[in-house]
N, C-alpha and C positions, 0 to 999 in steps of 0.2 A: 617334925615338920611344922612349919609356920602356916598359919591360916592367912594367906595373902588375898587381898581383894583389889580389884581395879578401881580406879577413881571413876565416878560416874561421868559419862561423856556429856559435856555441856554443848548444847546446840548453839552455834553462832547465830546472832540476829542478822537477818538479811540487810545488806547495805541499801538496796533499792527496794522500795515498797512494792508488793505484789500488784497493786493497781497500776503503777507506772509500767511494769513489765508487761502486763496484760494489754494495756493500750498500745504499747510499742509493737507487740506481736500482731495486734489487729491492724495497725497502720501498714505494717510490712505485708501482711497477707492481702490487703486490699490493693496494694501496689502491684503485686504479682498477679492478681485476678484479672486486671485489665489487660486485654490483648493489645499487643503493639499495633499502633496505627500505621497503615500502609499508605504510601504516597499515591495520590489519585491519578498521577500521570504514569510513573514508571513502576510502581509497586514495591519500591524499597522501603525500609523502615524509616519512620519520621521521628523527630525528637518529641519527647513527652511534653505536653502542654503547648504545642504549637497552635497558632491561631488558625492555620490552614493545613489541610492534610497533604502537605508537600514536603519532599525531602530537600536537603540543602541545595542539591544541584538544580532541581526543577524550580525551586524558589529563586535562585540566582538567575536562571534563564528567564523567568517571568519578569523580574526586576529589570534585566537587561532589555527585554522586549519593550517594556514601558518606556525606558529611556529612548530607545530608537524611535518609538512612535511620537514622543514629545519633541524630539529633534526634527522630525519630518513635518510636523504640523505647521510651524511658521513658514516653511518653504512652500507649502501648498496654497497659502492665502494670497 
């Protein structure tokens, strides 16, 4: 019988540095930690980073109401 040995396993070097992986994990975990913001009018979910806590429907209604008010103002003068 021959005395056969395996070649030693060579550990591949990581393509992405561990620091970058760790910072990516932290940024993902902070995104998930934030609770979704609810619309202050109807309670449905609002888009992330919105200036106001309004869903797209309530925001459109608000803009539409502003336009109606602006159109009525000259008629009252």
